[in-house]
C-alpha positions in Angstrom: 0.0 0.0 0.0 1.1 3.6 -0.6 2.9 5.4 2.2 0.2 7.1 4.4 0.0 10.9 4.1 1.5 12.7 7.1 0.9 16.2 8.2 4.6 16.8 8.8 5.9 15.7 5.4 6.8 19.2 4.5 6.0 18.7 0.8 6.6 21.4 -1.8 6.0 21.4 -5.5 7.0 23.7 -8.3 5.3 23.6 -11.7 5.4 25.5 -15.0 4.6 25.2 -18.7 7.8 25.1 -20.8 8.8 24.4 -24.4 10.5 21.2 -25.2 11.9 19.7 -28.4 9.4 17.2 -29.7 9.2 15.1 -32.8 11.5 16.5 -35.6 12.7 19.0 -33.0 9.3 20.8 -33.2 8.9 23.1 -30.2 5.9 21.9 -28.2 4.5 22.8 -24.8 4.9 20.6 -21.7 3.6 21.0 -18.2 6.4 20.1 -15.7 5.9 19.6 -12.0 8.5 18.5 -9.5 9.1 18.1 -5.8 11.0 21.0 -4.2 13.6 18.7 -2.6 17.0 18.0 -4.1 16.2 14.4 -4.9 17.1 12.2 -6.5 13.6 11.8 -7.9 12.3 9.3 -10.5 10.6 10.7 -13.6 7.3 10.1 -15.2 5.9 11.2 -18.5 2.1 11.5 -18.7 0.6 10.8 -22.1 -2.7 12.6 -22.3 -6.0 11.1 -23.6 -8.0 11.9 -26.7 -9.9 14.9 -25.2 -6.5 16.5 -25.1 -4.0 18.3 -22.8 -6.7 19.2 -20.3 -7.2 20.1 -16.7 -7.4 16.5 -15.5 -3.9 15.8 -16.9 -2.5 18.9 -15.4 -3.9 17.9 -12.0 -2.5 14.3 -12.5 0.9 15.8 -13.3 0.8 17.7 -10.0 -0.3 14.5 -8.2 2.8 12.7 -9.3 5.0 15.6 -8.2 3.4 15.5 -4.8 4.2 11.8 -4.6 7.9 12.5 -5.3 8.2 12.3 -9.1 9.5 14.8 -11.6 6.5 14.7 -13.9 6.3 15.9 -17.5 3.1 16.0 -19.6 3.7 17.1 -23.2 1.0 18.6 -25.4 0.6 16.1 -28.2 -1.9 18.4 -29.9 0.4 21.5 -30.0 0.5 21.6 -33.8 -3.3 22.2 -34.0 -3.0 25.6 -32.2 -4.5 27.0 -29.0 -8.1 27.1 -27.9 -10.4 25.3 -25.5 -9.9 21.6 -25.1 -13.1 21.0 -27.1 -12.0 23.3 -30.0 -8.5 21.7 -30.3 -9.9 18.1 -30.0 -12.4 18.8 -32.8 -9.5 19.8 -35.1 -7.6 16.6 -34.1 -10.6 14.4 -34.9 -11.1 16.2 -38.3 -7.5 15.4 -39.1 -7.9 11.8 -38.2 -5.8 12.0 -35.0 -2.1 12.3 -34.6 0.4 10.0 -36.2 1.9 7.2 -34.1 5.4 8.2 -35.1 4.8 11.8 -34.0 3.6 10.7 -30.6 6.7 8.5 -30.1 8.9 11.5 -31.1 7.1 13.9 -28.7 7.3 11.5 -25.8 10.9 10.8 -26.6 11.5 14.5 -26.4 9.8 14.7 -23.0 12.0 11.9 -21.7 15.1 13.7 -23.0 13.9 16.9 -21.2 13.7 14.9 -18.0 17.4 14.1 -18.3 18.2 17.8 -18.1 16.4 18.4 -14.9 18.5 18.5 -11.7 17.7 15.8 -9.2 16.4 13.2 -11.7 17.4 9.7 -10.8 17.6 8.4 -14.4 14.5 6.1 -14.3 11.3 7.0 -16.1 7.8 5.7 -16.2 5.3 6.4 -18.9 1.6 6.4 -18.1 -1.5 7.2 -20.1 -5.3 6.7 -20.1 -7.6 6.0 -23.0 -5.7 6.8 -26.2 -2.8 7.7 -23.9 -2.9 4.1 -22.7 -2.5 2.9 -26.2 0.3 5.4 -26.7 2.0 4.2 -23.6 2.2 0.7 -25.0 3.3 2.2 -28.4 6.1 4.2 -26.7 7.3 1.3 -24.5 7.6 -1.0 -27.5 9.0 1.6 -30.0 11.8 3.1 -27.8 12.1 0.3 -25.2 15.6 1.3 -24.0 14.2 4.7 -22.9 11.4 3.3 -20.6 11.9 1.8 -17.2 8.2 1.1 -16.4 4.9 1.6 -18.2 1.3 1.9 -17.2 -1.6 1.4 -19.7 -4.9 2.5 -18.2 -7.8 1.2 -20.4 -5.9 2.0 -23.6 -8.2 1.0 -26.6 -6.7 0.3 -30.0 -3.7 -1.8 -28.9 -5.5 -4.7 -30.6 -6.9 -3.7 -34.0 -8.5 -5.4 -36.9 -7.2 -4.8 -40.4 -10.2 -2.7 -41.3 -9.6 -0.4 -38.3 -6.1 0.6 -39.3 -5.6 4.2 -40.6 -2.7 6.2 -42.0 -2.2 7.6 -38.4 -2.5 4.2 -36.8 -1.1 1.9 -39.4 -0.4 -1.2 -37.2 -2.0 -3.3 -34.6 0.6 -2.7 -32.0 -0.1 -5.8 -30.0 2.2 -7.4 -32.5 5.1 -5.4 -31.0 4.8 -7.1 -27.6 8.1 -8.9 -28.1 9.8 -5.5 -28.2 8.7 -4.6 -24.7 11.5 -4.4 -22.1 9.8 -2.5 -19.2 7.4 -4.1 -16.8 3.8 -3.2 -17.8 0.9 -2.3 -15.5 -2.6 -2.6 -17.0 -5.9 -1.3 -15.4 -9.1 -2.1 -17.2 -12.9 -1.9 -16.6 -14.8 -5.0 -17.3 -17.7 -3.0 -18.6 -15.5 -1.2 -21.2 -15.8 -1.9 -24.9 -12.7 0.0 -26.0 -10.8 -2.0 -25.0 -13.2 -4.9 -24.6 -12.4 -7.7 -22.1 -11.7 -9.8 -25.2 -9.1 -7.3 -26.4 -7.5 -7.2 -23.0 -7.3 -11.0 -23.1 -5.6 -10.8 -26.5 -3.0 -8.4 -25.2 -2.4 -10.5 -22.1 -1.9 -13.6 -24.2 0.6 -11.8 -26.4 2.6 -10.7 -23.3 2.5 -14.2 -21.9 3.7 -15.7 -25.2 6.6 -13.2 -25.3 7.6 -13.9 -21.7 7.1 -10.3 -20.5 6.7 -8.9 -17.0 3.3 -7.5 -16.5 0.4 -7.2 -14.0 -3.2 -6.6 -15.1 -6.1 -5.6 -12.8 -9.6 -5.7 -14.1 -12.5 -4.0 -12.3 -16.1 -5.1 -12.2 -18.6 -2.3 -12.3 -16.3 0.0 -14.1 -16.2 1.1 -17.7 -14.1 3.4 -19.8 -12.6 6.4 -17.9 -13.4 5.3 -14.4 -10.7 7.5 -12.9 -12.3 10.7 -14.3 -14.0 12.3 -11.2 -15.7 15.0 -13.4 -17.6 12.5 -15.5 -20.5 10.0 -15.0 -18.0 7.2 -15.7 -16.2 7.8 -12.4 -16.2 4.9 -9.9 -14.7 5.9 -6.6 -13.8 2.6 -5.1 -12.2 1.3 -8.3 -10.4 4.6 -9.0 -8.9 4.8 -5.5 -7.7 1.2 -5.7 -6.4 1.9 -9.2 -4.4 4.9 -8.1 -2.9 2.8 -5.3 -1.9 0.2 -7.8 -0.2 2.8 -10.0 1.9 4.3 -7.2 2.8 0.8 -5.8 3.9 -0.2 -9.3 6.0 2.9 -9.9 7.5 2.8 -6.4 8.6 -0.8 -7.0 10.2 -0.1 -10.4 11.4 3.5 -10.3 12.4 4.5 -6.8 
């Protein structure tokens, strides 16, 4: 279980939005939060979901900093311009999403940015929900030497049928399971259909066949997005347990 919160822990967090070098050295925004102590601190890159670089992900970035991590959340939708989350998300949908190769490049840039932050201990976890969960698996299998631990939270589209492939998502990335080097955490709702329980089974079978280190937790009574406290999908009991699983996992592999 996570270390209990104490009133005398003397926590302090600093945060800011900075520019980092993303894919093709494009300058993209990233929200960075870190503990005020000297460290050393592990790093985590948060890969935001399809709604975009939103308030929930900024709060989650702060949450990781409060737990002792240097946290970086890059804006994968930077190239679509500024606006409300809804406005930017509409532009992304109209364009057919963002290319897998661009996401990998942007996250690789965020990891590189971590290496330049004083107090970083050299270990990095990647975590994402929804499309960010898929992108977490994509990153962990595309640049495996850069990732120490990975957490896929209900990432749909890891397992894809041929007719579901697009120019932006040209491959069913479950096929890349043999490339995974980092331990993988998976959290899934049994009422979800993207990914469905069957798709989760397929991913688990691929990991087993490749001899990979992973742990999956599946929650009854939970569907897609059960961590999102501002939506009807929120499930308090499952979300609290899920967050505990995330921090236990990263503490084990990154501290």
